[in-house]
N, C-alpha and C positions, 0 to 999 in steps of 0.2 A: 425809220426807213418805211415809206407808203409801199404794201405788198400788192402788186399789179399781177394776178395771177395770169399766166396761160393757159390756152382753152384747153389743152391736156390737163392740167392742174385742177380749172374748174370742174372738170369731168370727175376727176379722182375725188374732190371735196366732195361732191354731190354724192356719189358712192356711199362716201363714208357717211354725210348726214343720214342718208336713208336706210341706215342699218343700224343696230346694235351688237350684229356678229360681220367684221367684215376684214377682208384682207386687202393691200395693195401690192402687188406684185410688179413693180416698176423699176425700171432697168435703173442702175446707179447714177447719179444727176439729174432725175427727172424731180425732185423735190420732194421727196415723200416726208421729210420731217416739217417744214413750213405748212404742208397741206394739212399734215395731222394735227400740229399744232393750232392752225387756224380753226380744225374741226374742234377740239378740246375747248378753246375760247368759245366757240359759239354754243355748245351745249352746256359748259357753267354758266354763262351769263343767261341762257335761257332757262335753267334749274332744271335742266334734263340730266344733269352729273352734277355731283358736288365736287369730285377731284379724280386726277387718274395717277394710276402707279405705271411708269413706264419702266420695263426691265430692258435692260441694254448692254453692250459689250463696255466695259471701263472707261476707256478713253470717248465714247461717244456719249456717257455718263458725265463726266467730267468735263467736256468740251464742248461736244456738238448741240446738245438740247438747250443747256443756259446760254449759249451763244444765239442759238437760232431764235429762242423766244426772246431774248432782249433785243435781238435786231429788228423787230418788226413792229409799226406802230400800234398792230391791232393785236398782239401779245404781249407785249412788253409789260402789260399790265398785272400779268400772272404771275404770283409766287412762286418759284420753284426750291424744292428743298433736295438736297444731294443726301440720300440716307446713308451714305459711307462717313457722314461728319455726325459731330455732337448737335450742332446746331440743325442739319437736318433731322435727326431724331427728337430735337425738342419740338420743332414745326410740326412732325407727325404726332407727337401725343397732343399736343394744344389745337392740331387742325388748322393751322394759320397758313398753311401753302395751298396752291393748287394742283401742283404739278409735283410728283413725288418720284426721285430717281435711285434705281438701284441695279447693280450688276448681278449676272448671272450667279457669280459665285458667292457673295453674300446671301443667298436665298436659306440653304439647307442648314439644319445643326450639324455640326463636323464633331466624331468622336476620333481621337489621336490616343496611342499609348505612349506615353514619355517617362522613361525609367520604371517601367513597370507597371504605371498607374495610368487608368483611362481617363482621361480628360476630355470631357463634354463642352464645346463652344456653342452657344446657342445661336442659331440661325435667324436671320430677318423674319421669316415664315412664324417659327414658334416664337420669337420676341413681339412680335408685333401685330400679327394678324390671327394665330391661333387661340383660342377660348375667348376672344374678345367681341363683346356685343356689338361694339362700333367701331370702324376706323374710318378715316377722314377719306377715303376715296370708293368708288363704286365704278370704277372703269380700270382696264389695264391695257396697256400697248405693249406689245412684243416688239422692240426695234431690231431687225436682224433676226426674224422668225426662223431663217435656214439654219441658224444656231441651236433651234431647239428638237432638231430633226431625229436626234436619238431618243427613242421612245421610251428606254429607261433610264435616262439621265435622272441623276439624284437631284440635283439643281433643279429642274422643271418640275420633278415630280414632288418636290418639296411643297409646292403651293399648288399643285394641280388639285387636290381634294378639296379646296377652298374656293374655287372659280364656280361652282355650277351647284343649283339645290341639288339634293342626294334625298331619295328615301331611306331613311335608316333601319337595321333589323329591327328595333325597338316599336317601329310602329310611328316613331316621329319623323318631322322632315328637317334637312339640315338646308336653312336659306343661306345661300351666298350671298355675300356684300357685294359681289361684281355681277353688273348689270350690262356691260358692256365690255366687248372683244375685239381688240384689232390688232392686225399681224402684218409688220412691214418687212420686205425684202425686195431685192432684186434677183435673187438668185435663189426662187424656191427649190429647184430642182439640181442642187450641186451636184449630187452624183448619179441618182437614177431616181424615179417614179417611187421608190420606196420612201424616198425622203417626205413626200407629201403626208404620210399617215399622221405622224405626231405632230407635224405644223398644224393641220386643219383639225384634229382631235382639241389642240389648244384653245381653239375657237369656237367649236361647235358641239365639245363634249362626245364625239364618236358619232351625230346624228348622220354623216355623210358616209363614212367607212368603217361606222363600229367602234368599238372599244377594246378591241384586241388585234395587234400587230398580226398576229399568228392568221387570224380570220381574211386580213387585209391580202397578206402576199399570198397565200391558199387562192383566192379570187382571183388575184389579179396579174400573177407570177407563175412562171415555171422554173425549178431550178434543176439543175444538173448534178446529183450527188458526185459525179467523178470528175469534175471540174469544178471552176472557181463561180461559173456563170450563173448567173440569175436573170432571166429573160422576160421581161413583160410580154404577157399575152398578145394575140393578133388582136387589135380593137381594143384592148384595156386601156389604151391611151386617150381613146374618145371618149369612151364611158366615165375616165376618172375626170378629164376636163369638163365634160356635160355636170358631173357630179358637184363640181364647184364652182361652176361658173355663174351661181347667183351669189356667191361669197368673196371670189377673187376677182380683182379687176388686174387684167394683165395689160402693162406697156412697155411697148421697147424701147430703148434709146434711137434706134435707127430711124425710128416712124416719126420722133416726137423732137429730140434735141435740137438745136441750131447751134451745132459744133461741127469746127471743119475736121472733116474724115480724118480718121487716123492713119497711120502707116505702122506694119510690123515689119521690122528689117532683123534679120539674123546675120550675127557675126561670128563665122566660123573658125576655130583654131585646132589646131594639130598637138596632141599631146607629144610632148618628147618622148624619145625611143625608152628612156628607164622609167618614165610615168607610164606610159604604154604597157609596159612589161608588168608593173605592178597592178595596174588595172584588169589586163586579161587573166592574171592570176585572180583576181576576185571574181573577176565575171565568170569565168568556167567554174567556180565553187557555187556560184547563183544556179547557172545552168544545169549544173548535174544535179542540183536540190531540185529542180523544178521537174527535168525528166523522170526521176525516181520516185516522184509520186507528189501529192499534194501538197504544198508548202503553206505552213502556217503563217498567218498575216504576220504576227512579231516577228518571225524569223525573214520573211519577206522584206518587212520595213525596214530592218536592221542591215539586211544586204544590203538594198536599195539606197542607202542612207550611205552606207559606206563607198560604194561606187560612186555618187552623186558628190561625197566629198573628195574622192579622189579625182574627178574631173574638173573639181574647183580648183583644185592645186594644194590641198591641205587637208591631212584626216586626224582625228582622234584615236588614241591606242585604248587599250582596256583600261588604262587608270585616266583615262580622260587629257592625257598628254598630246599637245600636237607636233606632228611632224611636217613639214614642208615637202612637197613632191614635186610640184614645178611652179612656174610664174606664167603660165600661157594665156591665162583670163586676164590675170593682173595686168599683162603686158598690153591685152588688147582694151581694157577699161583705159588705162594710160592714153592710149591712141585715140579710142572716143572723145576723152576728157579735152584732149589737145586740138583735136578737130571742132568742137563745140566752141573753143574760145575759152578765156580766162572767166568771162562772166554769166556765161549762159547756166544756169541752173539746172542742175541734173540729180536725178531721183536713182538711187542704186539699190535694188532688191537684193537682199543677200539671204543666205539660209542659217548660217551657222555662226558661233559666236567667234571664232577664229576669221571669220571672212569680214566681220567687222573691222578688226584690228588690221588684217592686212590689206584691205582698201584704205582705210586711214592713214597709214603709214606709206601708201605708195601716191595717194591724192593730197599734197599739201594741201590744208585748208578745210580738208573735209571734216565732217562733223555728222556724230551720230544723231538720230531722230530724237528727237524730244519735242514733246507737244507744247511744250514751256518757249520753244524758239520759232513758233507759228509765225511770229510778227515779224521777227527778222528776217524769215524765209520768205514771207509775201513781199517785203521790201526788197529783195532781191540780195540780200547783206551775206548770204550763204550760198556757195555756187552748187556744192557737192553735199546731198544729205544722203544719209547711209541708214536704210531702214530693213529691218526685218517684216514680211506680208501680216505678219500675224499682229504685230503690234500697231497695224494703223490700216489695214484692207477695208472695213467697217465704219461707215458714217463720218470718217474725218473730211470735213470740207475745208478750202482755202488753199489746199497745196497747188491749184492749177490757177491760181492768180499771179503767182511768178514764173511757173515751169510747164513746158510742155514735151520734156522727154524724159523719159526713163530706161533703166536699163536692168534686165535679168542677169544678176551675175549668175546665180544657180536658180533655174527652174524649179518651181512648185507642183507636185503631181496634182495638187487642189485646183480644180477648173475654177470653185468658188474663190480662192484666194486670188488668184490669176485676173480673173475678172474684177473683182472688188478693189483690187491694189490698182491695176491701169485705170479704174474708175476714179482715182483720185485725181488725174490729170485730163482725163478725156470726160467732161462734165461741163454743165451750166456755168459761165463765166470763163470758159476757155476761150481764147480770141484768135489763136493760131493752130494751124494743123499739128497735132501732137504725133510723135514718132516712139515706139515702143519696139527698144532692141533687147535682142536676147544674144548672149554669149554661148557659142555652143560647142563641145566639144566633138569633132568628127567623129563617127563610128563607135559613138558611146551610147549609153543609157540617157544621156542628154536628148536624143533624137526621139529615142521610144516616150520619154515624157513628152516632147512636143508633139507627138504624134496620138496620144493618149489626150493632151488637152484639145486638140482638133477635133477629136471623134467623139468627145463627152457632150457636146450637144445634142447629137442624137443618140448616142448607144453609152450614157455615162457610168461607167463602172469602176472608176478608182484606181488604187495605187496597182492591185493585182493586175488590171487589164496592161498597164505599161509595162510588168513583167511579160505579161504574153507577147507584147509587142516587141518586145527584145529578144523573144527566143525566136521570133518569125524573122525579125531584121537578120540574125547571124546565121539561120539556116538559107536565107535566100541570097547571102553575100558571096 
């Protein structure tokens, strides 16, 4: 296929051409992959780079990059190696590929204790980068850079010591094999501006924000030790934006995407009396815990998860057995499926394994999401696809070919997953106005999560923020 870039893609491509350290903060659907593949093709043909290592989520490694590179006439000449396969490893060893793909989980060496014995499994970095004089790449692309926002990530930090030149204590200098650093994401600030520190450090080695997260947070944020809130200092956003303006190109889909305006529609359901009683007992436990002092994030997550399971209609007990509580959301989903008609493709987002099965049982012909079925989905042979956002929210393209409707059976509190999952159908190639439905239980934590998602663009503070909102909703009721 001949690549005819949109004007905004030409701008993004030129941005990458002009820089050896760069980020594309482009909304999902604007074509980050094809733009970056074009840049890599040009750099390799011009002799500016010999090859690129692409670090991406596993489904993006297995599906998106190979498909995109093979799809375009100007990039399909490049050989692609999947480093999860023996063939990919052989291509790395003999340097016969141009693009090498690896997922984050494969980077570090993992040590596990099995039957009292310590077993070490060497990761990609220790096996194929560390202590080697030569490797077949000198460029690295971080696809979905926002997944690297944790500054203490074992996965990312496995490779970070090899990304830049370092003056060693011995007086010698370590010369990094990587001379080009690219980061791609549509959601660089999924939670708040603290996310940017680790993302930018991966690209510039601390040139803009320093090498220590403590210095960064102390300089730009105020924290309240008596609450969960960490607030960015007045004027700090503008300073941070200015510091990365020469590194990161920002493009929003609303400004560039030629996609019909999507609609967000909430389907409200009432919890049955018995389910309401169960829910309110658990909710009281959470609110009392909040009132009595600072709740640990782990405890907050466990209680919130339990409440969301109850609103969904089924919950796990301590032994991971499932207990049905109600069918209010299932009934609402069945009505939506009937309203759309038997052939209209519908993407259903669920949060828990038991929700998968309940939806499959309730909707005849529904199938669990599997990337191997993408061709059948695109051809309209699957009318209801049930997916967990974590399995498909990043990078997957082609869902929009046959589908313009998605429904959230249980919402995620992650703004990043919400945006990225919806972007599977709200993206270039979508010919119709999309509709995103949310099935919500009235007067429950569902409403707090909704509010949290609504406010995260400005005050992105995550799970604990939704809990505080739940408090406020109850006090105002």
